[in-house]
C-alpha positions in Angstrom: -104.0 -106.1 -101.6 -106.9 -105.5 -99.2 -106.2 -105.1 -95.6 -107.8 -108.5 -94.8 -105.1 -110.2 -96.9 -102.3 -108.8 -94.8 -100.5 -111.2 -92.5 -101.0 -110.4 -88.8 -98.1 -108.6 -87.1 -96.8 -109.8 -83.8 -94.4 -107.9 -81.4 -91.3 -110.1 -81.5 -88.0 -108.9 -80.3 -84.7 -110.9 -80.4 -81.4 -109.7 -79.0 -78.2 -110.4 -80.9 -74.9 -109.1 -79.4 -76.7 -106.6 -77.2 -78.6 -105.2 -80.2 -82.4 -105.6 -80.2 -83.9 -106.7 -83.5 -87.7 -106.2 -84.0 -89.4 -108.5 -86.5 -93.1 -108.4 -86.8 -93.2 -111.5 -89.0 -90.7 -113.8 -87.2 -93.4 -116.2 -86.2 -93.8 -117.1 -89.9 -90.5 -119.0 -89.7 -92.3 -121.6 -87.6 -94.4 -123.4 -90.1 -96.3 -125.1 -87.3 -97.5 -121.8 -85.8 -101.3 -121.8 -85.6 -101.6 -118.1 -86.5 -99.5 -118.5 -89.6 -101.2 -121.7 -90.6 -104.7 -120.1 -90.3 -103.6 -117.1 -92.3 -102.2 -119.4 -95.1 -105.5 -121.4 -95.1 -107.5 -118.2 -95.4 -105.4 -117.0 -98.3 -105.7 -120.3 -100.1 -109.5 -120.2 -99.6 -109.7 -116.6 -101.0 -107.6 -117.6 -104.0 -109.8 -120.6 -104.8 -113.0 -118.7 -104.4 -112.0 -115.7 -106.6 
């Protein structure tokens, strides 16, 4: 997989029971997130054009 295909990472920290959890891809759980949607559209375009 080329670097351009990698999903963008975001610095997201959530705290559960006084324990910090770092999840760079948590935003992908929100299917309406514009960054995620744009990445999915780019991947679809690359797939169709290959």
